[in-house]
N, C-alpha and C positions, 0 to 999 in steps of 0.2 A: 504494500499499500504506500509506503514511504517513497518507493521508487517511482510509482505512477504520479505522485504529487510532484516529485522532483522534475519529471519530464516537462511539466508545464512551466517551470522556471529555468529551463536549460538556457545557458548563455546570459542570464539576467541576474546572476548572483554577484554581490560585491566580494572583494578578496576576503573580508572577515567572515562573510557567510559561507564561502567555500571552505575556509578553515574549520568553521563550526560543523559543517556537514561532514567533512572528512573524519572529524573526531566522533560524531554520532555513528557513522557507518562502521567505524572500527571498534566501537564499544557498545553495541546494541545490547549485549547480554548483561551488562552491568549498569545500564542506564536507569534501571528501576530504582537504584539507590542514590541517584543524583537529585539535587535541587537545582533551581535556576542559577543560583549563585555558584555552586560547585561546578556545574557544567560550564559556566562562563570562565571560571578560574582555570579549570583543567584544559580547556580548549584554547585559552589565550585570547578570548574576545571579551567584550563588555557585556554586562547583564542586559543592557538595552538591545544589543545585537541579538541575543538569544530570544528575547521577547518578540522583536520585530520579525526575525526569521520564522519563528513558529506561526505567527499570524499570517505571514505570506504563504506558508504551506497550507493554511486552512485549519490549524489547530487552535483550540481555545487557550491552550497553555501547555506546559510541559507534561502535566498529568494526562492530558488527552493523547499526546504522542506516546507516552509510556504504556498506556493501556493498549494502543494499537500494536506496539512492538511486542508486548506480552502475548497477544493473540497470534502474531506472526511466529514467535518462538515456539508456542504450543503446536502450531500446525506443522512446523518444520523440524521439530526436535529430533525426529528419527529419520529425516530426509536430507538435512543440510550437509554441506561440505565440511563443517567444523568437526564432524565425527572423524573424518580421515585426518584432518589437521592435528587432532589430539594425539593420534598414533604417531605422528611425525615429530612430536616434541621430545626433548630429552626425557628419558624414562627415569622418573623419580617417584617411585611408588610410596616411599615414606612420606613425601609431601602430601600425596593424595590421602593417605591414612590420617595424617595430622588434621586435614580438613574434616574428615569424618569425626575425629575425636572432638574437634572444636564445636561441631554441630551438636554432638551429644552433651557437651558441657553446657551449651546454651539451653538445651532441653532440661538438663538436670537442675538448673537454676529455678525452674518452674515447679519442681516437685513438692516443695513445702508450701506452695501458695494456695489461697482459697480457690483460685482459678482451676488448678489441677484437682483439688478435692471435689469441686462441683462436677467435673467431668467423671471422676470415679463414681460419685454418687448417682449420676444419671445412668451409668452402665450397670451399677450394682443393684439399684432399686427398681429398675424397669421390670415389668412382668414378662415382656418379650424383647429380645435384642436381635436385630437384623444387621448383618454385616454385608456391605456391598462394595465391589470394586470392578473396574472394567478392563478388558483386553489384557495388556501385559501385566497389569497390577492385580488381575483377578486371582492369580495363584496365591499371592500374599494375603489377599482378603479371605480366600477360602480356607487357607491354612490357619489364619488367626481365628476364624469362626469355629473351626474344629477344636482348636486348643481352648478357646474360651468356653465351649460347651462342656469341656471336661470339668471345669471348676464351678459352673453355675448352670441351672436349667433354663430352658426357653430361648436358646441361641440357635440361629439359623443363618446360613449364607443365602443371600437373596440374589437370584439371577434374573435380571430384568429381561433377558433375551430368550428365555425358554420357559415352558410351562405356562401357567395361568396366574401366577402370583397368589395361589390359593392361601398360603399361610399368612401373607400380608393382608389379604382381604379379610380373613377370619379374625384378625387381631384388632379390628376397628374399635372395639369396646374395651381394650386393654391399654395399660400404660406401656407404651413402646419407646424404645430408643433405637435409632439407626446410627451405625458407625459407618461413615463413608470414607473410603480410602481413595484419594483422587490425585493423580499426577498428570503432568503434561504428557501427551497432547489430548487428553480425553475430557477436558473440562466442560465441553458443551453438554455431554450426557450427564456429567456430574451436577452441573448447574440446574438442569431441568429436574433431575431427581431430587436434589436438595430443596429446591423451591417447592416442589410438591409435598415433601415431608413437612416443611414449615407451615404450609397452608392447612395441612391436616392436624396441626398441633402436636406433631411428633417431636420428641427430644432428638436433636441432631448433633452428633459429634463428628467432626471432620479431621482427618489426618491427611495433610497435603504437603506439597513441596513449595519452593519459593516462587514458582509460576502459578500458584494455587488460585482457588476460586473465591477467596475471601471477599473480594470487591463486588462480587455478584450476589452474595447471599448475606442474610442478616441473622447470624447465629453466634452466640458468645463462645461456643465451645469448639475452637479451632486450634489444632497443634500443627505448626509449620516446621518442617525439617529441611535443611539444606540438602539437595541431592546432586548439585553440580560440584564435583570435587576434582575434575580434570581427567577422570577415566573416560573411556570411549563412550560409554552410556552413563546417564545419570544414575547415581548409586541409591538403591533403596535400603541400604544398610541402616541408616538412621531411623527410617520409618519402622523397620522391623524391630529395632531395639526399643523404640518408643511404645510400640504395641505390646511388646513383651513386658514392659514395666506396667502398662495398664492391666494386662492379664494378672500380674502378681498382685496389684492393688485390689482388683476385684476379688481375687481368691481370698485375700485377707478379710474382706468384708463378708465372705460366705464361709468362714473357717468352721463354723459350727456344723455345717452340712458337708464340709469338704471331705472329712475322713470317710463318712458313709458313702459318699459319691465315688470316691476313688476305690474303695473296697468293692463296690458294685461293679465298677468298670473292670477291675482285676478279675473278679469271679466270672464275668461274662466272657472276657477274652480267653481266660483259661479253659472254660467249658467248650469254647469254639476252637481251641488250639490254634489261635491266630499267630502266636509267637513261638519261637523255638524254646523248648524247655531247657532250663539251666539246672545244673547240679547244685544241690544244697550243701 
């Protein structure tokens, strides 16, 4: 979209505007963290140049440009040439792992907050919990639903693309919580689903990445994990760890029933001989 807007101004840019454009094109993936002042300082132009340039392109302001670029990043995240460029950079896997650790440290800072306790309460106290995720994130969502079902009852993976959503329909008179795991580039489906949940009065908890859907929905329960760490594909490691912590916290809220539930699970799988027997 930015390129099509630029075509209308081809040959009509001032030197300062060309400098600003070059900076924007080279730093689209980090533009979400810039303000008008920092963008001006880093590109070497005046704040007035930034404002004037954005207006000439038809944007109401920097926020409007950033929202458009976020959508572009979502659509192209598995298709763009930067995936190959990442493989051509010097291999420093330790640096990538440090970014993973930094993301987890930011998440850890939230664990003692009322914000996190409210999320745990929603998942723990709901009569029914539905977990949903799309396409490449579906596996993570389905695995989490299975694990959560081990520590509390009434948990199901919700597949919007198969079946008739019978369990969800039948839960209309129950207190429900939906856990939506949403990453780029599947935000369109996630946005529609999340908005539907909110209209129904369903408690909604969202785990997402830095390209997430927060600006499109109005729910206080959103956990954002950094997924861009420099590896060829965005890393879901942080999301997995955050979900594991949620699982542990929910289990702690159901500890009175947990022993009985785990014993029932053990008896069932032993009777079915699902696992290889181990010597005692």
